[in-house]
N, C-alpha and C positions, 0 to 999 in steps of 0.2 A: 508156119508161116510166121514171119517177124511184122511186128505193129513198124507201121510207116513215124520216122521222127517227127515230133510236132515242129511246125513252121515256126518263126519268131513271130509270127502275126498271130497264132492262137496262142504262143504262150503269153503276148504282152496284152491279150485280151482276159486271159484268167487269171494274171494280177489284178487287173482292174477289177473284175468280179468280188476276188477276196477284198481287196483294198474297200469296197464299196460294204459290204457285208459288213467289215469292223467298224467303220466309220459310219456307218446307218444302219444298224441292226434292225430286225424288225419285231415288231410286237412278241412272235413265238418265240424268237431266240430271247428277247429281253426278259421272258418270263422261264425260260430254261437256266438262264445265268442266274437268276433271284431264288431259284428252289436247290439249283448246285451250293451257292453261298448257305443260304440256311442249314442244309445236310452238313455242311460244314461247320459250319459253327455249334449245330448240336452235337457233332461226332468230340469237338475239342471240348466241350462243357461235360457232357459224359463221359471223357476220359478223366478228366479231372475230379470228378465223382466218383468217379471209381478208385479216382488213387487215395483219395481221403478216406472212403470207406475201407478199401485196403488194409489203410493204415491203422484204424480202428480196429476192422478184424482182427490183425494176426496181435493185438495187447490183449494180456491176459483179463480175466474178471476181476480180480484182485485189483489190477492196475486202474481198470475203469472204474472201480467202485472210488477208488484212490480221487481219480481225477474230478469224481463228480462231485465226492465229498470237499473237496478242495474248492469247487465253483459254487456250492454250498457256504460254507465257511465265508468264502471273498464276499458272496453276497450281505450276510448277516452283517458283516463287519461295516459294510459300505451302508446298509440300511440302519447301524447303532451310529455312526459318523454322521448319517443324516440327522439321525433324531437327536444327537449332541448337538448339531448346529443351528438346528431350528430352537431348541431350547435358549442353546447363548441369545441368539437375534432376540426371540421374546423376551430375555430377561434382560436385555439392554435396550429394548423398546421400554418394557415397563419403566426401568431406574433412568430412562432418560426423559419418559416423558414425567415422571414423579419430581425431579431435577428440575426442569423447565416450571412443572406447576410450582416449586417451591421459589425459582427464581422470580417469578411473576407477582406471587404474592408478597415476594419482600421489598419488591420494586414499587409494586402499589401501596405496600404498606411506608417506602422511605418517603416517597413525592408527598402522601399525605401528612408525614410527621414535617418533612421541611418545608410544607404550607403553612402549617398551625405554627410553626417556630417561626417563620418570618425571612426564611434562608432561600426559599425559590419563589420566583413569578407567580401569581396567581389567575385564575380569570373565571368569572361565570356570573350566573345571575345576580342582582344587588342590586345596590342603590347609591345614588349621589346626591350629596349635599351641598347647597352654597350658602355660606352664610355671609353676608357683608355686615361690617361692626365699622361706622365710621367714626364714632366717641371711644371706640376698643375699651368698650364694656365687655368684652367675653374673656371671662377670668379663668383662670386655672382647674377649678373647682368646676365650672362649664363643663370645660372637656373633658374631665373624669366623669363627669354626669354621663354625657354623649358615647364614649368610650363604654362603662358598665351597662348600660341601656342598650347598646346594638350587642353586647356580649350576650346578655339575657336573651334577645331577641334570636341568639343562633348566629351570631356572626363569626366567620369562620377566618378572614384576614379585613385587616381595617388600614387606612393609609389616611394622611393628611397632605394636604396640598399637593397632591403626587409628587410627596420627597420623601415624607416617613412612615416607615411602615411602626404599625404597634404591634407589640407582644406584649408577654407575660409581666416584661420585666422592666417595661417601658416607663418611664417618669416624666411628669406635664410638670412645666415652672412657670413665673410669670415674665415679661420680661417688657423693659418700657416703650420698645417697639409694637410688642403685640405676643408671643407666646413663645416658650421654649417646650417641644419634647425632644425627649433624650439630646438634650444639647444644642438641637437644632432649632436657630431663629426662625418662627413662623411670623408672617405678616397678613391682615384682612386683604381682600378678602378669603376667607377659608374654606376648602371644599373637605369632605371627608367622603371617600371611596369604601363601600364594605360590602362584602360579597356573602350571601345567605339567601333566604327567600324574601322575594322584595317586597312582598305585601306586611310580613312576620318583622322586618328588620325596620319598614315606614310606620308600622303602629305603634313600635317601641319609641319612635320619637318624638311621634304628633299625640301619642296618647294625652292624656287631661294630666296637667301638673307633672309632663314628662319635660324631656330638655327644650322643646323648642318653648312652649308656656314660658317656663322657665326664664329665657335670655329674653324673651319679649316682654316678661313682666319689669325686665330689669331696665330696660331701654326699649322704649317703642319703635327707634329707628332703626333699630338691628331686622334684617329682612333675613329671613330662613327660608330656602326653599327645598322640598325633597321630593326628588325625581324614582322612578322606579324605572330599572332596566334589564333589558333582558341577558344583557350582557357588559360587565364591565370588566377591567384589566388593572392589575396593581401589578409594578415593575418594581416598584421598591424593594430591596432587599435590607436585611443586617448581618454581620458578621458575627458570631456565636462566641460568646466568651468561653474560656476557655478554665475549667473549674480548677481551682487551687486546692482543695481538700475532698472533695466528692470524685468516686472514683466508682465505674460499676460492679455492683455485688453478683457472685456467684450466685445462680438460678438453686431455687430449697424443691 
């Protein structure tokens, strides 16, 4: 007995149900789809792994041993390369640190020598001396005494009238208007700036029969004031002369 042909209405109803099921799947349909996807992914992975295993299984034992030896040799070479690079790194660090330490030491020594030689400005604790000499009684001998007493007290830098830096080769001479130091004319009032321990420097000038006592003995109208300072600055510098005969000697 033949089945009756579906009516157009029933066909349309069936299509709507299929479309609804596709666009709005139920919870059961979603779980079934996920399970099928997982099974498919596992099957693909298994095929790939099986293919790799089959490739190794078809290799001879000697080939496998050779391959493993190659891996081991490559690993050892990599470890040796890493060790060599680390050794080079440590050596560079050590060399760099040594060079920097030597450079720092040389720089500090150069600065110290420049200050003592008078070729660089200087600052630090010290004293400032002000001398009023209305009758121009301060002589070159007085100034030399002051310089010598300051050096004996440990002065590291000395400056007169904020203009002349006193160094080992400095010379003092008389002048009708006052004094000359290294050919530079200075007039009263005189100022002396010295860097060193303030108490020691001040004591060197004010000690009994020291510089201050001597100038006051020669003229009671001279006034000398010594001030201890936490910080003074000396800006004047000298241009070091070029030696005509002397030259550095080889170290022995």
